[in-house]
N, C-alpha and C positions, 0 to 999 in steps of 0.2 A: 444459791443461784449462780450459774456459770457466767464468767465474764466473756466478752467477745473473743479475746485471745484464746481462752480455754475452749470455746466452741469451735474455733478454726482449727486448733490443734487436734481436737477430737475427730474432726472430719477428714484430716489428712490421710489416715490409713485407708479410709473408704475410697477417697479420691485416687490414691495410688493403686488400690485394688482394681478400680474401674479402668484406670489407664492401662494397667498391666493386661487386663482382660481384652481390651480393644487392640493393644499391641500384639497380643497372642493371636487374635483373630486375623489381623493383617498378615502376620507372619505365616499362619497356616494357609491363608488364601494365596499368598505369593509363592509359597513352596509346594502347593498342592500338585502342580504339574510334575515337579521333580519327584515327589514322594510316590505318585501313582506310576510314573515310569519306572522308578526303582522297584516297586512291588511287582510290576509286570516282568521286568528283567529277571528278578529272583525266581518268580514262579515259573516262567517259561524255561529258565535254565534247569529248574528242578524237574519239570516234566520231560525235558529233553534227555536228561541223564536217566530218568526212570525208564524211558523207552529203550535205551541202548545198553545200560550197564550190566544187565544180567544175561546177555547172549553174545558170545564172542563172534559168531558168524554175522549176526546183524550189525554189530559194532564195526567189524572189519569191512563189510560192504557199504557201511554208511560213512566211515571216516578212515582216511588213509593214515592220518597221524593223530590218533585219539588223545595222546598226551597233551596236545595243544588245546584240548577242550576239557581238560581236567579228569580224564579217565586214566586208570592205572593200566599198565601193560599186560597184566595177568589175563590170560584167555580162559574163560570158563563158559560152559554150556549149562543151561537150566535143566535140572532133573526133576521131573514131576514125581511127587511122593504121595499124592492124595489130594482130593479137592479141598481147597482152603475154605475158610468160613465165609460164606457169601455176605453175611452181615458186616463182617470186617472190611471186605472189599467195597461194599456199598458205602460204608462210613468214610472210607478213604476218598472215593469218588465224590461223595457229597461235600466233603471238606474242600477238595480242590475246586469244585464248582462254586462253592460259597466264596472262596478266596477270589476266584475270577470275577464273580458278580460284583465284588466290592471295588474293582478297578474301574475308574471313570474313563471311558474310551475317548472322551473329548480331550483328555490330556495326553493321549498317545498319538503317534503318527498314524496316518491312514493305513499304512501297511501293518503296523502292530495291532491296530484296532481290528483289522480284518482277520489277522491270525488269531486274535483272542476270540473272535466270533466262531472261527472254524474249530478251534480246540474245545470250546464250550459245547458245540454241537457233537463233536466226537465223544467227549466224556459222557454226555447225556445218552448217546447211542450205546456206549459201553454199559451204562447203568441199566438200560433196557435188556441188554444181552445177558446180564447176570441171571435172568429168569430161565435161561436155557443152557445150563452148565455142561450138559453131555451131548449137545447136538453138533459140535464141531467134529470134523473128520481129518485127523492128521495123516492118515494113510490112504486117502482117496486114490483110487487106481490111476486117475488122470493127472493129478497134481500133488500127490502126497510126498511125504518126507523121504520115502524109500527111493524115489527117483530124483527128488530135489536135492538131497544131501550130497550125492556124488557129483552133481553139477556144480554145487557151491564149492566143494573140495577141489574139483578139477581146475577151477578158475580163481582160487584163493591167491591173490596177488602177492608175490615176493618182492617187496621194495628194498628190504634190508634183512639182515640175519635174524632179527627178532621176529619177523613175520614167519620165517621157517619154523622157529621154535614154537610160536603160537599155533601154527598149523598142526604141528605134531602133537601139541597139547590137546587141541580140539579132537584130533583123531584118537588120542588116548581116551578121551571122555565119551566118544561116540557110542560105546556100548552101554554106558549108564544112561546116556541121553535117550537112546532108542528104547532101553528097558523101561525108563520112566513113562514113555508114551504107550508102551504096552500095558503098563499099570492103568493108565487112563482108559485104554480099550477094554480092559477087563471090567472096569467100573461101568463103562457104557453098556457092556453086555449084561451085567447084573441089573442095570436099570431098564433093560429091554430095548436098548437103542443101538445095538450093534448093526453094522452094515449088512446088506444082503449077502447071502452065501456065495452067489456068483462073483460078487465084488471081492470077497475074501480070497476066492480062488485066483483071481488076477493078481492080487498082492503077493500071494505065495509064489506064483510063476515069475513075477518081476524080481523078487528077491534072489531067486536062483539064477536068472539071466543076467542081472546087473552085476552081481558079485560072482562072475563066472569062475568056477574053481580051477579049471585048466589054465586060464589066463593068469590067475593069481599065482599058480604054481610055477608057471613059466616066466613070470615077471613081465608079461606083455599086456596086462590089464591097463586100461586108459588112465587109471589113477597112479600106476607106476610111471607111465610115459609122460604124463603131464607134469608130475612132480619133478622128474629128472630134467625136463626141458626148462622149467622155471628155475630150478637150482643151478643148472648150467649157466644161465644168464648171470646169476650172482657170482659164480666162480669166475666167469670171463671178465667181470668188472672189478674183481678183487674184494668183493664183499664177504666171501667165505674162503677159507683155505681148502686145499686139496684134502687134507685129513678130515676137516669138517664136512666137506662134500660127501666123502665116502661114509662117514658116520651117519649123516642124515639120510642117505640112501638106504642104508641098512635098517635104520630105525623105521623109516616109512614102510619098508617091506615087512618088517616084524608086525607093525601095527595093523597093516591091511590084512595080513593072514591070521593074526592072533587076537585081534580086537574087532575090527569092522566086519570081516567075513562071519565070525561066530555070532555077532549081533544080528546079522541078516538071517542066519540060520534060526536064531531064536525067534525072530519075528515070524518067519515062515511056520515054525512049529506052533507058536502061539495062535496064529490065525487058523491053522488046521483044526485046533481044538475049539477055538471060539466060533468057527463057522457053524457049528451045531447049535449055537445059542441065537442064531439069526432068526428074528421073528417077523420082520417086515421085508418083503421082496420088491416093494414098489417105492413110490415117492414119499416125501416127508409127511404128507397129510395122512399116511398110514400109521404115524407115530402119535403118542399123546402130545397135544399142543403143537403137533407138526405143522399144521396149517398156519397157526399164529407165528411160529418160528420162521416159516418160509416168507411170510409177508415182511417180517422184520429183516430177514437176510436179503431179500430182494431190494428193499429200500436202502439198506446199508451198502450193499455191493455197488449199486448204481449211483447212490448219492442223490436220490430223488425224494420229493415229497408227494409224488403221485401214489395213489392206492394201487393195489394189485389189479383191480378191475379197470381202473383208468389206464394202466399200462397195457392190459389186454386189448382194450378198445383202440389204443394208439397203434399197437402192432397190427391189428386186424385191418385198420384203414390203410396203413402203409403197405401191407401185403397186397391188398386189392389194387392199389395204384401201381405198384411194380408189375403185377400180373397183367394189367391192362396195357401198360407201356411195352412190356415184352411182346405180347401178342401183336400189337400195332407195328413194332419194329420188324418182327419176323415176317409179317405180311408185306412190308415194304422192301425186304431183302430176301427174296425167295432162294437165292443162291446158298444161303446158310442152312436151308432145310430140305431143298429138293435134290441135293446131290450134285448139282452142276459145278460147284467149286471143287477143283481137283485136289486141294489139300486144305488143311486147317490154316487160316492166316496166322502168321507169327511175326514177332517183332525183330528188328535188325540186331538188337543187342542180346548177347548171351552171357558175357562175363559179368559177375556181380560188381566188380569195380567200375566197369563201363556204365552199368545201370545206375549206380550211385551217382556218378558224375552227371549223367543225363538228368536224373531227378533234381540234383542241386541246381542245374541250369534252368530247368523248366519251372521250378518253384519260385524263382527270384521275384517275379512280378506279383505274386500273391502273398508272400511271406517275408517278414522283416529279417535282416541279418542278425547274427548274435549280438547281444549287448556288449559294448566295449568297456573293459575295466581299466584301460589305460589309453593315453593319447594315440598309441600305435594302432589301436583298433583290436577287435576280437579276432582271434585266430580260429580257424575251423579245427575242431578236435580230431585227433587221430582215430581211425576206425580200423579194427582188426576183424576180418571175416574168417570164421572157422566153420568146419563141418562137424556135425554131431557124430560122436563115436558110434560105430556100427551096433554095439551092444545096447545103445540107448535110443536107437532110431524108432523102435516100436513104442517108446514111452515118452517121446518128446514131441513138441509142437512142430509145425512145418519150419518155423524159425523162432528165435527168441533173442531179445536184447538184454544184456546184463548192465544194469545201471552202475555208473561209476560212483565212488565216494564223493560226498559234497565238497570236500576240500582238495579233490584232484579230478577235474573234469576232462583231463587231457586224453585219457585212454578209454576207449569204448569198444565193446565187443558185440558182434552179432553172430549167432550160430545159425547155420542153414542145415536143415534136415534133407539130405539128398534123396531120401526114400520117398518123400511126399512132395517135393518141388518138381513138378512134371514138365513144365514148358516155360518159355521165356516170359510170357504174359504173367503167369503165376509168380515167377521169380521177381518180375518188375513190381507187381503190386505188393508182394510180400516184403520186399526191401523198402518200399514206400512206407509200409506199416511199421516196420522195425527201425528203419533208419531215417531217411529224409523224405518228406517232412514229418515223419512219425515219431516213435519213442525217443530215438537218440536226439533228434533236433528239439523235440518238446522238453525233454529232461534237461539238456544242457542250457537251452535258452532260459527256462524258468529258474534254474539255479543261478545262472549268471545274473539274471535280473534281481534275484534275492540278495546276492552279494553286492551288486551295484547300489541297491537301496538300503543296505545294511540291516536286513531283516534279522530277527532272532534266529539262531540255528534251528530251533524247533520247527520253523516254517519249512525247511528243506526235507524233513523226514515225515511230514504229514502225507499220507497216501490215500488216494481216492480212485478206486478201481474204475468207476464209470467215467471219470474225467480222463484217466490215462488211456483206457482201452476205447472209450468213446471217441477221443481225439484220434487215436491211431487208426480206427476203422473209418472215421470221417475222412482222413487224408488218403487212406487206401481206396475208398470210394472215388475220391477226386483223382487218384492216380490213373484210373481207367481213362479219364479224359486226357491226361497227359500222354498215356500210351497211344491214344488215337492220333496225337500230333506227331508221333514218331513213325507211324505206319506209312507205307508207300501208296496206298490206294483207299478208296471208300469202303471196300470189303473189309479191310483190316479194322477200320474205324467202327464199322457196324458190328463186327465180331467182338471187339472190345466192349462195346456198349451192351451187347447181349450178355456177355460174361458178367458185367457189372450188375445188371438187373437180376440175372440168375443167382449171383452170389447173395444179393440182398434178399431174394425170395427164400433161399435156403436158411440164412441166418434169422430172418424174420419168422419163418416156420418153426425153426428149432427153439426160438424164444417163446413162441406161442405154446409149443409142446412142453416147455419148461413149466409154464403156468398150469397147463392141463395135467401134467404128471404130479406136480408137487402141491398144487392148490385144489385141483378138481378130481384127483384120484384116477386119472386116465390109465387104462391098462395097456399092456404091450400090444394087444390086438387092436385097440382103438388108435394107438399111435401109428401102427402099420397102415391102417386105413387112411389116416390123415396124410401120411407120407406119399401115398399114391398120387396126391395132387401135384407133387413135384416129380412124378415119374419114377419114384423109388418103389419098386415092386418086389425086389428080392427080399424074402423073409429074414435071411441072416443079416443083411444090411440094416433092415428096419430094427431088428433086435439089438444090434450093436449101438445104433443111435439111441434107442430107448434106454439101454443100460448106461450109456455115457451120461445122459441127462439125469438119470437117477443118481449117479455117483457124483455129479458136479452141479448141484443145484445153484441156480442164479448165474451160472457162468456165461451162457450165451446171452442172456439179457444184459449182463455187465458190458458186453461189447456192443450189442445191437441197440438196446434201449439207450445206452450211453451215447451212441451215434445219433439216435433220434433226438435225444435231449440237446446234443450239440447243434443239430439242425434247427431245433426250436429256438435255441439261444441266438442263433444267427438271424432267424426271422425277426426276433425281438429287437436285435441290433439294427436291422434295416428300418423297422418301424420307429424306433427311438431316435436314431441318428439321421434318418431320411437322406437328404442330399449329401450329408457328410459321411455316409456309409461307404465303405469299400471292403472287399475281402481282406486286403492287407491290414486295414485298421482293426477289423474284427479278430483276425488271427493274433495281432499284436496284443489286443485286450486279453484274450484267453491265455496267452502265454505269459504275459506280465503278471496277471493275477495268480497264475500257478495252480497246482493241484487244489481242487475245491469241490464241494458239493454243488449241485446245480442251483438250488435255491439261493445260495450265497452269491453265485455268479450272476444270477438274474438281478438280484438286489443291487449289486455293484455296477451293473451295466448302465443304469440311468445316470450315475454320478461320474462315469468315466469321461475324461476330457476328450473332445472330438477335434480339437484344433491344436 
């Protein structure tokens, strides 16, 4: 029989074990916030690097100084060699999603918790996209790599000598890069998913026009001229020597004529052969699983949780309202329709720089200033206005904004296509869309806000087409009201309002046609009949609109449904905030949250502080 001392001695290991267990629980409880934040930091950093490390162009346009973020200086382009195992990709995505799900958001800052929610949604979206491996179109006539690559090369910023060498390395790899995309197109063709023959013909024509052989031979191609201009700036500040300057010029000329031009010829030759493999000359619904893919694409591009039919009903109701408003306004202002006005009303501003200054002044009441990162306050970033090269005018938008790297927001560029910018009002609203309070203002504000609140770098590279273009069209629509304030009489104001409603009617109709073509299999003849509602009766014009929508599925809805989602979010803010609502506060909310899908924005709206 054990003595009392022996019993106590026997119980000591058990007591120490229990004590250790409780101490461990306390330790784990106290350190949980730190451990979950550490997991989030590691995972967000991993995803950030995964997005950028394999594409030199994406990396350069995302980061001015990639070495500060742990990237090597080597510039490489991805080369497609064949479809990867979808199960392997699926496992990687599921692994990342599982890791994200294990992070307790209550231990993160509100900003990091929001980013975690966004990236989770994006990865789940990618998981769905794995079901459609050959539905992407890298050579789309309206937005493909054949026109996008020269634009990116022409504005590849030279901050230092290493940038020049990286640029030349990218140019050296451009042939393999484009060749890899041709491999993808050949696989698409074998799967019966190659683009319509008329679209292939456009790609062939673009390749010859963009890489103009006579301009290349004479050294007058815009890729010659832009390279020399950027290089001269480095020479002037002593970043390169004269001998280096001459050597780089010679190498650029060699690569353009011996690598890039032959690669474009190869693309044209390949598309000439592949065009005979084209099986579908209409919308996506003419392809196997095309209807399902379109619904997925529409939701992804807009960033909405609405179904395709819900979007159609939303567009239809909006179209009816704009149509009624336009008829009412024209009835009130007969001078715009009966010929009594001697000329089309115009705005007093014509120079782009004057228009930008006017817009910045008019927007002050409705939009917050840039967040300040220092006591001195936020400075307005520099804006360079450029014109699209003549050889690119037929393949470029009326204007476009090139986003600056997240670590250098000081330099911003807007290109204006002089061929399609026809009058002062058009230029005014275009610069509102691309500049203030559009893309430039939106981008710089959101990124400054992310820096101010010390967001994970991942936050600044998340892109949402509906948010970006929905905002830009939302402020473009608002800019017609600003334009009315600059006019000298009521006729000018009425004219601007008619133009606004007419613009909405066109984009609303094009978005409805997008659904009709890709989801309901509308023919070109049916589209032509629908366009007559807008007064578009020319068969060639109707055919061009039909073909563009076939080639760029979900593009118009990305702009216009994104705009309608932004208006719906604004209505929700008014109902939620009530007397504390103001346009200024709503805009601040949207900009501070930054690029997002619309369900996430709506969810965050109720919790947003109103005082």
